[in-house]
MMTF fields as JSON, N, C-alpha, C and O atoms, coordinates in Angstrom:
{
  "mmtfVersion": "1.0.0",
  "mmtfProducer": "UNKNOWN",
  "numBonds": 359,
  "numAtoms": 360,
  "numGroups": 90,
  "numChains": 1,
  "numModels": 1,
  "chainsPerModel": [1],
  "groupsPerChain": [90],
  "chainIdList": ["A"],
  "bondAtomList": [4, 2, 8, 6, 12, 10, 16, 14, 20, 18, 24, 22, 28, 26, 32, 30, 36, 34, 40, 38, 44, 42, 48, 46, 52, 50, 56, 54, 60, 58, 64, 62, 68, 66, 72, 70, 76, 74, 80, 78, 84, 82, 88, 86, 92, 90, 96, 94, 100, 98, 104, 102, 108, 106, 112, 110, 116, 114, 120, 118, 124, 122, 128, 126, 132, 130, 136, 134, 140, 138, 144, 142, 148, 146, 152, 150, 156, 154, 160, 158, 164, 162, 168, 166, 172, 170, 176, 174, 180, 178, 184, 182, 188, 186, 192, 190, 196, 194, 200, 198, 204, 202, 208, 206, 212, 210, 216, 214, 220, 218, 224, 222, 228, 226, 232, 230, 236, 234, 240, 238, 244, 242, 248, 246, 252, 250, 256, 254, 260, 258, 264, 262, 268, 266, 272, 270, 276, 274, 280, 278, 284, 282, 288, 286, 292, 290, 296, 294, 300, 298, 304, 302, 308, 306, 312, 310, 316, 314, 320, 318, 324, 322, 328, 326, 332, 330, 336, 334, 340, 338, 344, 342, 348, 346, 352, 350, 356, 354],
  "bondOrderList": [1, 1, 1, 1, 1, 1, 1, 1, 1, 1, 1, 1, 1, 1, 1, 1, 1, 1, 1, 1, 1, 1, 1, 1, 1, 1, 1, 1, 1, 1, 1, 1, 1, 1, 1, 1, 1, 1, 1, 1, 1, 1, 1, 1, 1, 1, 1, 1, 1, 1, 1, 1, 1, 1, 1, 1, 1, 1, 1, 1, 1, 1, 1, 1, 1, 1, 1, 1, 1, 1, 1, 1, 1, 1, 1, 1, 1, 1, 1, 1, 1, 1, 1, 1, 1, 1, 1, 1, 1],
  "groupList": [{"groupName": "MET", "atomNameList": ["N", "CA", "C", "O"], "elementList": ["N", "C", "C", "O"], "formalChargeList": [0, 0, 0, 0], "bondAtomList": [1, 0, 2, 1, 3, 2], "bondOrderList": [1, 1, 2], "singleLetterCode": "M", "chemCompType": "L-PEPTIDE LINKING"}, {"groupName": "ASP", "atomNameList": ["N", "CA", "C", "O"], "elementList": ["N", "C", "C", "O"], "formalChargeList": [0, 0, 0, 0], "bondAtomList": [1, 0, 2, 1, 3, 2], "bondOrderList": [1, 1, 2], "singleLetterCode": "D", "chemCompType": "L-PEPTIDE LINKING"}, {"groupName": "LEU", "atomNameList": ["N", "CA", "C", "O"], "elementList": ["N", "C", "C", "O"], "formalChargeList": [0, 0, 0, 0], "bondAtomList": [1, 0, 2, 1, 3, 2], "bondOrderList": [1, 1, 2], "singleLetterCode": "L", "chemCompType": "L-PEPTIDE LINKING"}, {"groupName": "ILE", "atomNameList": ["N", "CA", "C", "O"], "elementList": ["N", "C", "C", "O"], "formalChargeList": [0, 0, 0, 0], "bondAtomList": [1, 0, 2, 1, 3, 2], "bondOrderList": [1, 1, 2], "singleLetterCode": "I", "chemCompType": "L-PEPTIDE LINKING"}, {"groupName": "THR", "atomNameList": ["N", "CA", "C", "O"], "elementList": ["N", "C", "C", "O"], "formalChargeList": [0, 0, 0, 0], "bondAtomList": [1, 0, 2, 1, 3, 2], "bondOrderList": [1, 1, 2], "singleLetterCode": "T", "chemCompType": "L-PEPTIDE LINKING"}, {"groupName": "ALA", "atomNameList": ["N", "CA", "C", "O"], "elementList": ["N", "C", "C", "O"], "formalChargeList": [0, 0, 0, 0], "bondAtomList": [1, 0, 2, 1, 3, 2], "bondOrderList": [1, 1, 2], "singleLetterCode": "A", "chemCompType": "L-PEPTIDE LINKING"}, {"groupName": "HIS", "atomNameList": ["N", "CA", "C", "O"], "elementList": ["N", "C", "C", "O"], "formalChargeList": [0, 0, 0, 0], "bondAtomList": [1, 0, 2, 1, 3, 2], "bondOrderList": [1, 1, 2], "singleLetterCode": "H", "chemCompType": "L-PEPTIDE LINKING"}, {"groupName": "LYS", "atomNameList": ["N", "CA", "C", "O"], "elementList": ["N", "C", "C", "O"], "formalChargeList": [0, 0, 0, 0], "bondAtomList": [1, 0, 2, 1, 3, 2], "bondOrderList": [1, 1, 2], "singleLetterCode": "K", "chemCompType": "L-PEPTIDE LINKING"}, {"groupName": "SER", "atomNameList": ["N", "CA", "C", "O"], "elementList": ["N", "C", "C", "O"], "formalChargeList": [0, 0, 0, 0], "bondAtomList": [1, 0, 2, 1, 3, 2], "bondOrderList": [1, 1, 2], "singleLetterCode": "S", "chemCompType": "L-PEPTIDE LINKING"}, {"groupName": "TYR", "atomNameList": ["N", "CA", "C", "O"], "elementList": ["N", "C", "C", "O"], "formalChargeList": [0, 0, 0, 0], "bondAtomList": [1, 0, 2, 1, 3, 2], "bondOrderList": [1, 1, 2], "singleLetterCode": "Y", "chemCompType": "L-PEPTIDE LINKING"}, {"groupName": "GLU", "atomNameList": ["N", "CA", "C", "O"], "elementList": ["N", "C", "C", "O"], "formalChargeList": [0, 0, 0, 0], "bondAtomList": [1, 0, 2, 1, 3, 2], "bondOrderList": [1, 1, 2], "singleLetterCode": "E", "chemCompType": "L-PEPTIDE LINKING"}, {"groupName": "TRP", "atomNameList": ["N", "CA", "C", "O"], "elementList": ["N", "C", "C", "O"], "formalChargeList": [0, 0, 0, 0], "bondAtomList": [1, 0, 2, 1, 3, 2], "bondOrderList": [1, 1, 2], "singleLetterCode": "W", "chemCompType": "L-PEPTIDE LINKING"}, {"groupName": "PHE", "atomNameList": ["N", "CA", "C", "O"], "elementList": ["N", "C", "C", "O"], "formalChargeList": [0, 0, 0, 0], "bondAtomList": [1, 0, 2, 1, 3, 2], "bondOrderList": [1, 1, 2], "singleLetterCode": "F", "chemCompType": "L-PEPTIDE LINKING"}, {"groupName": "GLY", "atomNameList": ["N", "CA", "C", "O"], "elementList": ["N", "C", "C", "O"], "formalChargeList": [0, 0, 0, 0], "bondAtomList": [1, 0, 2, 1, 3, 2], "bondOrderList": [1, 1, 2], "singleLetterCode": "G", "chemCompType": "PEPTIDE LINKING"}, {"groupName": "PRO", "atomNameList": ["N", "CA", "C", "O"], "elementList": ["N", "C", "C", "O"], "formalChargeList": [0, 0, 0, 0], "bondAtomList": [1, 0, 2, 1, 3, 2], "bondOrderList": [1, 1, 2], "singleLetterCode": "P", "chemCompType": "L-PEPTIDE LINKING"}, {"groupName": "ARG", "atomNameList": ["N", "CA", "C", "O"], "elementList": ["N", "C", "C", "O"], "formalChargeList": [0, 0, 0, 0], "bondAtomList": [1, 0, 2, 1, 3, 2], "bondOrderList": [1, 1, 2], "singleLetterCode": "R", "chemCompType": "L-PEPTIDE LINKING"}, {"groupName": "CYS", "atomNameList": ["N", "CA", "C", "O"], "elementList": ["N", "C", "C", "O"], "formalChargeList": [0, 0, 0, 0], "bondAtomList": [1, 0, 2, 1, 3, 2], "bondOrderList": [1, 1, 2], "singleLetterCode": "C", "chemCompType": "L-PEPTIDE LINKING"}, {"groupName": "VAL", "atomNameList": ["N", "CA", "C", "O"], "elementList": ["N", "C", "C", "O"], "formalChargeList": [0, 0, 0, 0], "bondAtomList": [1, 0, 2, 1, 3, 2], "bondOrderList": [1, 1, 2], "singleLetterCode": "V", "chemCompType": "L-PEPTIDE LINKING"}, {"groupName": "GLN", "atomNameList": ["N", "CA", "C", "O"], "elementList": ["N", "C", "C", "O"], "formalChargeList": [0, 0, 0, 0], "bondAtomList": [1, 0, 2, 1, 3, 2], "bondOrderList": [1, 1, 2], "singleLetterCode": "Q", "chemCompType": "L-PEPTIDE LINKING"}, {"groupName": "ASN", "atomNameList": ["N", "CA", "C", "O"], "elementList": ["N", "C", "C", "O"], "formalChargeList": [0, 0, 0, 0], "bondAtomList": [1, 0, 2, 1, 3, 2], "bondOrderList": [1, 1, 2], "singleLetterCode": "N", "chemCompType": "L-PEPTIDE LINKING"}],
  "groupTypeList": [0, 1, 2, 0, 3, 4, 5, 6, 3, 7, 8, 8, 9, 10, 10, 11, 7, 5, 2, 12, 1, 5, 1, 8, 13, 14, 15, 13, 5, 3, 16, 1, 10, 13, 15, 4, 0, 17, 13, 7, 17, 1, 10, 13, 4, 5, 3, 3, 5, 2, 12, 1, 17, 1, 0, 5, 5, 2, 13, 18, 15, 0, 19, 1, 14, 10, 12, 18, 7, 0, 5, 10, 14, 9, 17, 9, 15, 6, 1, 17, 9, 4, 2, 10, 14, 0, 5, 14, 14, 13],
  "groupIdList": [1, 2, 3, 4, 5, 6, 7, 8, 9, 10, 11, 12, 13, 14, 15, 16, 17, 18, 19, 20, 21, 22, 23, 24, 25, 26, 27, 28, 29, 30, 31, 32, 33, 34, 35, 36, 37, 38, 39, 40, 41, 42, 43, 44, 45, 46, 47, 48, 49, 50, 51, 52, 53, 54, 55, 56, 57, 58, 59, 60, 61, 62, 63, 64, 65, 66, 67, 68, 69, 70, 71, 72, 73, 74, 75, 76, 77, 78, 79, 80, 81, 82, 83, 84, 85, 86, 87, 88, 89, 90],
  "secStructList": [7, 3, 3, 3, 3, 3, 7, 7, 5, 1, 1, 7, 1, 1, 2, 2, 2, 2, 2, 2, 2, 6, 7, 1, 2, 2, 2, 2, 6, 1, 3, 3, 3, 3, 3, 3, 3, 3, 3, 3, 1, 1, 1, 1, 7, 3, 3, 3, 3, 3, 3, 3, 3, 7, 2, 2, 2, 2, 2, 2, 2, 6, 6, 1, 6, 6, 2, 2, 2, 2, 6, 6, 6, 6, 5, 1, 7, 7, 7, 7, 3, 3, 3, 7, 7, 7, 7, 7, 7, 7],
  "xCoordList": [166.251, 166.343, 167.905, 168.653, 168.178, 168.964, 170.046, 169.908, 171.074, 172.148, 173.372, 173.484, 173.892, 175.248, 175.988, 175.729, 177.095, 178.458, 179.438, 179.76, 179.817, 181.192, 182.306, 181.713, 183.176, 184.246, 185.192, 185.947, 185.884, 186.865, 188.602, 189.095, 188.958, 190.336, 191.765, 192.37, 191.859, 193.125, 194.755, 195.806, 194.345, 195.572, 195.194, 194.001, 196.044, 195.465, 194.496, 194.006, 194.122, 192.716, 192.573, 191.4, 193.87, 194.152, 193.614, 192.84, 194.581, 195.133, 193.285, 192.715, 192.843, 191.065, 190.417, 189.379, 190.482, 189.841, 189.678, 188.743, 190.768, 191.714, 190.59, 189.508, 191.05, 189.938, 188.383, 187.688, 188.112, 185.954, 186.23, 185.662, 187.151, 186.553, 186.573, 185.858, 188.036, 187.409, 187.061, 187.519, 185.676, 184.741, 183.87, 184.006, 182.582, 182.248, 181.088, 180.0, 181.85, 180.859, 180.326, 179.121, 180.909, 180.187, 179.385, 178.63, 179.818, 178.358, 177.279, 176.267, 177.113, 176.538, 175.466, 174.357, 176.208, 174.736, 173.664, 172.567, 174.463, 173.586, 172.722, 172.089, 173.375, 172.524, 172.661, 173.323, 172.128, 172.258, 173.348, 173.378, 174.422, 176.229, 176.492, 177.198, 175.544, 175.357, 174.725, 174.474, 174.535, 173.966, 175.105, 174.821, 175.97, 176.633, 177.701, 178.209, 177.591, 178.651, 179.958, 179.943, 180.647, 181.908, 182.313, 182.186, 183.144, 183.89, 185.0, 184.758, 185.617, 187.164, 186.378, 186.037, 186.311, 186.152, 187.548, 187.692, 188.373, 189.746, 190.658, 190.503, 191.499, 191.966, 192.418, 193.225, 191.403, 190.982, 189.886, 189.568, 188.601, 187.604, 186.869, 187.184, 186.233, 185.298, 183.545, 183.238, 182.503, 181.834, 181.348, 181.941, 180.293, 180.165, 178.351, 177.89, 177.635, 176.094, 175.915, 176.486, 174.974, 174.949, 172.737, 171.933, 172.431, 171.011, 170.726, 171.275, 169.251, 167.867, 169.137, 169.859, 169.489, 170.288, 169.419, 168.248, 169.887, 169.387, 169.646, 170.875, 169.18, 169.666, 170.057, 171.065, 169.273, 169.531, 170.947, 171.713, 171.131, 172.574, 173.498, 174.54, 173.81, 174.42, 174.972, 176.18, 173.784, 174.619, 175.13, 175.582, 174.813, 175.927, 177.489, 178.694, 176.949, 178.416, 179.747, 180.91, 178.854, 180.059, 180.237, 181.328, 179.576, 179.84, 180.836, 181.638, 180.741, 181.331, 182.771, 183.189, 183.291, 184.792, 186.064, 187.267, 185.19, 186.232, 186.413, 187.4, 185.249, 185.217, 185.855, 186.562, 185.747, 186.089, 187.829, 188.76, 187.804, 189.755, 190.086, 190.707, 189.363, 189.558, 189.851, 190.833, 188.831, 188.805, 189.514, 189.149, 190.605, 190.95, 191.879, 191.672, 192.975, 193.816, 193.494, 193.934, 192.629, 192.431, 191.49, 191.843, 189.668, 189.035, 189.144, 189.338, 189.181, 188.424, 187.356, 187.28, 186.307, 184.764, 184.235, 184.805, 183.094, 181.862, 180.611, 179.957, 180.396, 179.392, 178.312, 178.898, 177.288, 175.279, 174.679, 173.93, 174.391, 172.938, 171.958, 172.283, 170.719, 169.896, 169.36, 168.949, 169.337, 168.67, 167.285, 166.969, 166.029, 164.945, 164.849, 165.769, 164.185, 164.071, 163.109, 162.078, 163.334, 162.994, 162.361, 163.031, 160.727, 160.374, 160.705, 160.693, 161.111, 161.861, 161.076, 160.019, 161.601, 161.243, 159.854, 159.818, 159.023, 157.744, 157.959, 157.032],
  "yCoordList": [-39.011, -37.769, -37.973, -38.91, -37.272, -37.395, -36.074, -34.882, -36.87, -35.042, -35.109, -36.085, -34.161, -33.539, -32.957, -31.964, -33.813, -33.158, -33.064, -33.693, -31.762, -31.137, -31.539, -32.035, -31.616, -32.081, -31.503, -32.397, -30.151, -29.913, -30.469, -30.78, -30.212, -31.413, -30.523, -29.551, -31.248, -30.988, -31.943, -31.595, -32.934, -33.777, -34.325, -34.278, -34.902, -35.221, -35.342, -35.13, -35.741, -36.448, -37.6, -37.961, -38.872, -39.576, -40.455, -41.39, -39.493, -39.974, -39.917, -40.623, -38.586, -39.325, -39.673, -39.012, -40.618, -40.655, -42.931, -43.586, -42.994, -44.504, -44.261, -44.846, -43.332, -42.758, -42.692, -42.935, -42.422, -42.532, -44.138, -44.837, -44.856, -45.943, -47.231, -48.233, -46.73, -47.667, -47.278, -47.504, -46.308, -45.906, -47.073, -47.912, -47.392, -48.024, -48.306, -47.817, -49.164, -50.378, -49.26, -49.388, -48.047, -47.368, -46.164, -45.414, -46.259, -45.049, -45.938, -45.272, -47.487, -47.809, -48.408, -48.905, -48.181, -48.162, -46.638, -46.539, -45.638, -44.609, -43.548, -42.493, -45.07, -44.539, -45.783, -46.759, -45.803, -47.315, -46.89, -45.884, -48.009, -47.586, -47.472, -46.679, -48.698, -49.195, -48.1, -48.375, -46.629, -46.206, -44.232, -43.06, -44.651, -43.318, -43.582, -44.533, -42.02, -41.684, -40.653, -40.048, -40.755, -40.282, -40.009, -40.716, -38.1, -37.447, -36.749, -35.624, -36.643, -35.514, -33.587, -33.378, -32.932, -31.637, -31.05, -30.586, -31.02, -30.734, -31.302, -32.342, -30.494, -31.364, -30.896, -31.234, -30.087, -29.736, -29.979, -29.745, -30.461, -30.248, -32.317, -33.033, -32.637, -34.073, -33.715, -32.989, -34.392, -33.885, -35.675, -36.575, -35.803, -37.376, -36.754, -35.617, -38.176, -38.231, -39.546, -40.578, -39.385, -40.095, -40.331, -39.398, -41.717, -41.471, -42.414, -43.508, -41.682, -42.928, -42.494, -43.377, -41.029, -41.142, -41.535, -41.832, -41.562, -41.854, -40.293, -40.25, -38.928, -37.548, -37.758, -37.148, -38.979, -39.404, -39.306, -38.574, -40.986, -41.113, -40.573, -40.778, -39.575, -39.054, -37.953, -37.729, -37.12, -36.227, -36.478, -35.721, -38.018, -38.848, -39.091, -38.923, -39.392, -39.529, -38.635, -38.708, -37.603, -36.094, -35.708, -35.139, -35.724, -35.443, -35.976, -35.528, -37.194, -38.266, -37.476, -36.719, -37.708, -37.493, -38.451, -38.324, -39.278, -40.428, -39.809, -39.336, -39.877, -39.814, -38.463, -38.549, -36.923, -36.072, -36.258, -35.628, -37.226, -37.262, -37.681, -37.104, -39.034, -39.841, -38.625, -38.652, -37.676, -37.13, -35.266, -34.257, -35.195, -34.226, -34.11, -33.493, -35.093, -34.776, -34.58, -34.114, -35.169, -34.83, -34.081, -33.638, -33.318, -32.556, -31.578, -31.697, -30.305, -28.915, -29.109, -29.314, -29.045, -29.155, -30.422, -31.208, -30.26, -30.799, -29.893, -29.798, -29.165, -28.226, -29.371, -30.31, -29.531, -30.686, -30.36, -29.543, -30.394, -29.772, -31.231, -32.327, -30.727, -31.674, -31.731, -30.69, -32.394, -33.12, -33.764, -34.556, -32.756, -33.615, -34.024, -33.533, -34.625, -35.073, -33.889, -33.438, -33.555, -32.897, -33.049, -33.276, -32.958, -32.989, -32.223, -30.996, -32.987, -31.958, -30.28, -29.921, -30.019, -28.438, -28.6, -29.157, -27.829, -27.901, -27.547, -27.618],
  "zCoordList": [179.357, 178.678, 177.569, 177.846, 176.668, 175.773, 175.614, 175.342, 175.902, 176.536, 174.897, 174.156, 174.794, 174.327, 175.332, 176.012, 175.346, 176.6, 175.466, 174.458, 176.247, 175.515, 176.331, 177.29, 176.504, 176.932, 177.304, 177.688, 177.516, 177.498, 178.412, 179.497, 176.587, 177.104, 177.462, 177.009, 178.282, 179.025, 178.531, 177.993, 178.935, 177.728, 176.625, 176.323, 175.865, 174.075, 174.497, 175.606, 173.504, 173.014, 172.805, 172.702, 172.621, 172.73, 174.131, 174.339, 175.018, 176.407, 177.208, 178.041, 176.332, 177.245, 176.448, 176.416, 175.529, 174.089, 175.691, 176.151, 175.737, 176.382, 177.654, 177.704, 178.613, 179.482, 179.58, 180.567, 178.703, 178.077, 177.96, 178.799, 176.875, 176.7, 177.769, 177.748, 179.066, 180.011, 181.263, 182.383, 180.611, 181.657, 181.559, 182.449, 180.212, 179.405, 180.938, 181.241, 181.503, 182.68, 183.376, 183.597, 183.856, 184.57, 184.233, 184.853, 183.056, 182.299, 181.742, 181.521, 181.372, 181.097, 182.225, 182.033, 183.499, 184.318, 184.502, 185.051, 183.837, 183.504, 182.449, 182.435, 181.28, 180.515, 179.321, 179.674, 178.06, 177.391, 176.485, 175.776, 176.65, 176.367, 174.612, 173.991, 174.074, 173.045, 171.856, 170.683, 172.629, 171.235, 172.031, 171.781, 172.696, 173.22, 171.599, 171.004, 171.435, 170.336, 171.167, 172.239, 170.474, 170.782, 169.382, 168.383, 169.617, 169.232, 168.49, 168.926, 168.017, 168.623, 168.052, 166.888, 168.727, 167.454, 167.14, 166.009, 167.814, 167.822, 168.978, 169.619, 169.063, 169.829, 171.912, 172.778, 171.759, 173.396, 173.393, 174.559, 172.641, 172.281, 172.114, 171.164, 172.909, 172.549, 172.941, 173.886, 171.999, 172.252, 172.295, 171.702, 173.048, 173.879, 173.51, 173.605, 173.041, 173.088, 173.656, 173.303, 174.668, 175.659, 175.319, 175.311, 175.12, 175.378, 176.118, 176.245, 176.953, 178.133, 178.916, 179.379, 179.112, 180.856, 181.92, 181.683, 183.048, 184.358, 184.624, 184.59, 184.88, 185.759, 186.722, 187.081, 187.825, 189.066, 189.211, 189.838, 187.859, 188.779, 188.151, 188.775, 186.601, 186.311, 187.348, 187.436, 188.311, 188.71, 190.298, 191.157, 190.252, 191.372, 190.302, 190.491, 189.579, 189.133, 188.957, 189.352, 188.023, 187.78, 189.018, 189.061, 190.381, 191.815, 192.345, 193.163, 191.729, 192.933, 193.041, 192.165, 193.969, 194.12, 193.364, 193.131, 193.191, 192.169, 191.081, 190.518, 190.842, 189.545, 189.15, 188.146, 189.849, 189.448, 189.642, 189.139, 190.446, 190.878, 189.369, 188.477, 189.443, 187.911, 186.608, 185.866, 186.566, 184.845, 185.427, 184.823, 186.752, 187.147, 185.475, 184.43, 185.973, 184.987, 183.18, 182.129, 183.673, 181.734, 181.377, 180.284, 181.856, 181.725, 182.003, 183.213, 181.739, 182.219, 182.861, 184.072, 181.946, 182.45, 181.516, 180.759, 181.872, 180.45, 180.687, 181.725, 179.342, 179.14, 179.519, 180.058, 179.436, 179.49, 178.641, 179.177, 177.499, 176.891, 176.595, 176.14, 177.044, 176.535, 175.175, 174.663, 174.792, 172.855, 173.178, 174.066, 171.463, 171.963, 170.529, 169.874, 169.964, 168.838, 167.631, 168.13, 166.574, 165.863, 164.78, 163.772, 164.66, 163.274, 162.168, 162.265, 160.732, 159.941, 159.369, 158.852, 159.567, 159.44, 157.913, 156.816, 158.661, 157.43, 156.048, 155.241]
}
């Protein structure tokens, strides 16, 4: 499954992005890390695209107390949306 995640950031985007980049190993175990995209929407918001996500592994990761402890100083919450390919409009 492909996902778009909105991260509502407590810290600066740069601090959050450093944490995000440092977490690529564990994240690579739940998705195709080579296709992961991330970008700054504004100082308090980032958007993350994850592809070929193992949803069970993602659920375990996001509910893991260690992950929550790591993310808590940086993120208020994550909003998760599914993505589906779409044919061009007729």
